[in-house]
C-alpha positions in Angstrom: 0.0 0.0 0.0 1.1 3.6 -0.6 0.9 5.9 2.4 0.6 9.6 1.5 0.0 12.7 3.6 -0.5 16.4 2.8 3.2 16.5 1.7 2.7 14.1 -1.2 4.5 16.5 -3.6 7.6 18.5 -2.7 9.6 20.5 -5.1 7.7 19.0 -8.0 8.5 15.4 -7.0 6.1 12.9 -5.5 6.9 11.6 -2.1 5.5 8.7 0.0 6.5 5.2 1.0 5.8 1.7 -0.2 5.6 -1.3 2.1 6.5 -4.7 0.7 5.9 -7.9 2.7 7.8 -11.1 2.6 6.5 -14.4 3.9 7.6 -18.0 4.4 7.6 -18.8 0.6 9.5 -15.6 -0.4 12.9 -16.1 -1.9 16.1 -14.1 -2.2 15.2 -13.8 -5.9 12.0 -12.0 -5.0 13.8 -9.4 -2.9 16.5 -9.0 -5.6 13.8 -8.4 -8.3 12.2 -5.7 -6.1 15.6 -4.0 -5.6 16.3 -4.1 -9.3 12.9 -2.5 -9.9 13.6 0.3 -7.4 17.1 0.9 -9.0 15.7 1.0 -12.6 12.7 3.2 -11.7 13.7 5.5 -9.0 17.4 5.4 -8.1 19.7 8.1 -9.6 23.0 6.8 -10.8 26.0 8.1 -8.7 28.7 9.7 -10.7 31.8 7.6 -11.4 35.1 8.6 -9.8 38.2 8.2 -11.8 41.3 6.3 -10.5 43.1 6.5 -13.9 46.8 5.8 -13.7 47.3 9.3 -15.2 45.2 10.9 -12.4 46.4 13.9 -10.5 48.9 13.1 -7.7 46.6 14.8 -5.2 43.8 12.4 -6.0 43.6 8.6 -5.5 45.7 6.5 -8.0 46.0 2.7 -8.3 49.3 1.9 -6.6 49.3 -1.9 -6.7 47.4 -5.0 -7.9 47.6 -8.2 -5.9 46.5 -11.8 -6.6 46.0 -14.5 -4.0 45.7 -17.8 -5.9 45.1 -19.9 -2.7 42.9 -18.6 0.0 44.8 -17.6 3.2 48.3 -18.0 1.6 50.4 -15.0 0.5 49.6 -13.2 -2.7 51.9 -11.6 -5.3 52.0 -8.2 -6.9 51.6 -7.5 -10.6 51.6 -4.4 -12.8 48.8 -5.7 -15.0 46.4 -8.6 -14.8 43.3 -10.0 -16.5 40.0 -9.3 -14.7 36.7 -11.1 -15.0 33.2 -10.6 -13.5 34.3 -12.6 -10.5 37.4 -10.5 -9.9 41.0 -10.9 -10.8 41.9 -14.0 -12.8 42.9 -16.9 -10.5 42.3 -14.8 -7.4 41.2 -17.2 -4.6 40.8 -19.9 -7.2 41.8 -22.5 -4.8 41.3 -23.1 -1.1 42.7 -25.5 1.5 40.5 -27.9 3.5 40.9 -30.6 6.0 40.0 -34.3 5.4 36.3 -33.5 6.2 36.1 -30.7 3.7 36.2 -27.9 6.4 37.8 -24.8 4.9 41.2 -23.9 6.6 42.3 -20.3 7.1 45.1 -18.6 8.9 42.9 -18.6 12.0 43.0 -22.4 12.0 46.6 -22.8 10.8 48.7 -19.6 10.9 51.5 -21.5 8.9 49.5 -20.8 5.8 50.7 -17.2 6.0 54.2 -18.4 5.4 53.4 -19.9 2.0 54.4 -17.7 -1.0 52.4 -18.1 -4.2 53.0 -17.1 -7.8 51.3 -17.8 -11.1 53.4 -17.5 -14.2 51.0 -16.7 -17.0 53.6 -17.5 -19.7 54.1 -21.1 -18.5 50.6 -21.3 -16.9 52.1 -22.7 -13.7 51.5 -22.3 -10.0 54.5 -21.8 -7.8 54.7 -22.4 -4.1 57.6 -21.6 -1.8 58.2 -21.6 2.0 61.2 -21.5 4.2 62.8 -25.0 4.6 60.8 -26.4 1.6 61.7 -27.2 -1.9 59.8 -25.0 -4.3 56.8 -26.5 -6.1 55.9 -25.8 -9.7 52.8 -27.3 -11.2 50.8 -26.6 -14.4 47.4 -25.1 -13.7 46.0 -26.9 -16.7 46.9 -30.4 -15.3 44.3 -30.3 -12.6 44.8 -33.8 -11.2 48.6 -33.4 -11.0 48.2 -29.9 -9.5 45.9 -31.2 -6.8 48.1 -34.2 -5.8 51.3 -32.1 -6.0 50.0 -29.3 -3.8 48.5 -31.7 -1.3 51.7 -33.6 -0.9 53.7 -30.3 -0.5 51.2 -29.0 2.1 51.4 -32.3 4.0 55.2 -32.0 4.2 55.1 -28.4 5.2 52.3 -28.3 7.7 52.4 -31.9 9.0 48.7 -32.2 8.3 46.7 -34.0 5.7 45.0 -31.2 3.7 43.2 -31.3 0.4 43.2 -28.6 -2.3 39.8 -27.4 -3.4 39.3 -25.7 -6.8 36.4 -23.3 -7.4 34.7 -24.5 -10.6 32.4 -21.5 -10.9 33.1 -18.8 -13.5 31.1 -16.1 -11.7 32.6 -16.2 -8.2 35.7 -17.1 -6.3 36.6 -18.4 -2.8 36.8 -14.9 -1.3 34.3 -14.3 1.5 32.2 -11.9 -0.6 33.6 -12.2 -4.2 34.9 -9.4 -6.3 38.0 -7.2 -5.7 39.0 -5.8 -2.3 40.1 -2.2 -2.4 42.2 -0.7 0.4 43.6 2.9 0.7 47.1 3.6 2.0 45.7 6.8 3.5 43.2 4.8 5.5 45.8 2.4 6.7 48.0 5.3 7.8 45.1 6.7 9.8 44.5 3.4 11.5 48.2 3.0 12.3 48.2 6.4 13.9 45.4 5.3 16.2 47.2 2.1 17.3 50.6 3.7 17.9 52.1 0.6 16.2 55.2 1.1 14.1 54.3 -1.2 11.2 56.9 -0.2 8.7 57.1 0.3 5.8 53.6 1.4 5.1 53.3 -1.0 2.1 53.8 -3.9 4.6 51.1 -2.5 6.9 48.7 -2.4 3.9 49.3 -6.1 3.2 47.9 -6.9 6.6 44.5 -6.2 5.0 45.2 -8.4 1.9 44.0 -6.0 -0.8 43.5 -6.8 -4.4 43.6 -3.1 -5.3 45.8 -0.7 -3.3 45.1 3.0 -3.9 47.2 6.0 -2.8 46.2 9.6 -2.3 43.0 11.4 -1.3 41.5 11.4 2.2 41.4 8.6 4.8 38.3 6.5 4.4 37.2 8.4 1.3 36.8 5.1 -0.5 33.9 4.2 1.8 31.7 6.9 0.2 32.4 5.7 -3.4 29.5 4.1 -5.3 31.0 3.7 -8.8 34.6 4.4 -10.0 36.9 3.8 -12.9 40.4 2.3 -13.0 42.2 2.5 -16.3 38.9 2.7 -18.2 37.5 -0.3 -16.3 34.3 0.3 -14.3 33.8 -0.9 -10.8 30.9 -0.6 -8.4 31.1 -0.8 -4.6 29.0 -3.7 -3.3 29.8 -3.4 0.5 32.4 -2.7 3.1 34.7 -5.5 4.1 34.1 -7.0 7.5 37.3 -7.9 9.3 38.3 -10.8 11.6 41.3 -12.0 13.6 43.4 -12.5 10.4 44.2 -8.8 10.5 46.3 -9.4 13.6 48.3 -12.2 12.0 51.6 -11.2 10.4 51.3 -12.0 6.7 54.9 -13.1 6.5 55.5 -15.4 9.5 52.0 -16.2 10.7 52.5 -14.9 14.2 49.8 -12.9 16.0 51.5 -9.5 16.4 49.0 -6.8 15.6 46.0 -7.2 17.9 46.0 -3.4 18.2 44.8 -3.2 14.6 41.6 -5.0 15.4 41.1 -2.7 18.5 41.6 0.4 16.3 39.1 -0.9 13.8 36.5 -1.6 16.5 36.5 2.1 17.4 35.6 3.1 13.9 32.0 4.3 13.4 31.4 1.4 11.0 32.9 -1.1 13.4 35.1 -4.0 12.3 35.0 -3.0 8.6 37.9 -1.8 6.5 38.3 -1.5 2.7 35.5 -2.0 0.2 34.4 -4.9 -2.0 34.1 -3.9 -5.6 32.2 -5.6 -8.5 33.7 -5.4 -12.0 31.2 -3.8 -14.4 33.1 -3.5 -17.7 33.3 -5.9 -20.6 34.9 -9.3 -20.4 38.5 -9.8 -21.4 39.8 -6.5 -19.8 43.3 -6.0 -18.5 43.8 -4.0 -15.3 46.9 -1.9 -15.1 48.4 0.0 -12.1 50.0 3.5 -12.2 53.7 2.2 -12.4 
């Protein structure tokens, strides 16, 4: 029903409210259809913000692109990388699980933070390295060999029988929310100021938050207000702010819990334990994302 009062028209625009009811048989698709109707009919598109590599030094620029092939392991930095609707190619493509299929993260096994990963696009190979271990190189196209090779390597490194899970979907990955995670160096600097923690250099501090896209410039937490923005001609849309957990306190090199003050500082933010934004890719398929270097 529509509920109107004597203020049903203001500044030439109709006002009022609409109540929609959901019941036992309602589905997520029902709610999503209604939201799409509201967006098509009433919502005004927010202007896109540009994060072009040639942007002014005073405004945000894309400083780094990071890919994390295996969930909870270290990522690697690239200057350019293919991007799909699900996010960066091969980002969180694989995950580690125990014998019962329970997903393992650094919170369950901090040693995962010591595992370095790399994907060589020329040879289409996944590389794993860790202190005291022989390096592993396995073709990402030989799925059976990749799975068995990584599982044997993980067993030797962790002393536990883990299995490697591959995400078969083309429209999502193993990240908690999907899409790309964007973090601002200015926001990280602000959080560090509140903790009094000397996490240096700043780039290392930023990696505590495991970003896919690292931007530099602008104001602290400015990214939280973005709705749509452009990077190198590729369009993104903010879907939500990223909720944080105890992994923020785990050193992303040695797996030790060193930075509990980061979680404390985040808890004092108005938005609570949220930091960085999850972005959905909105440009055509087959695009290449490039940083400002």
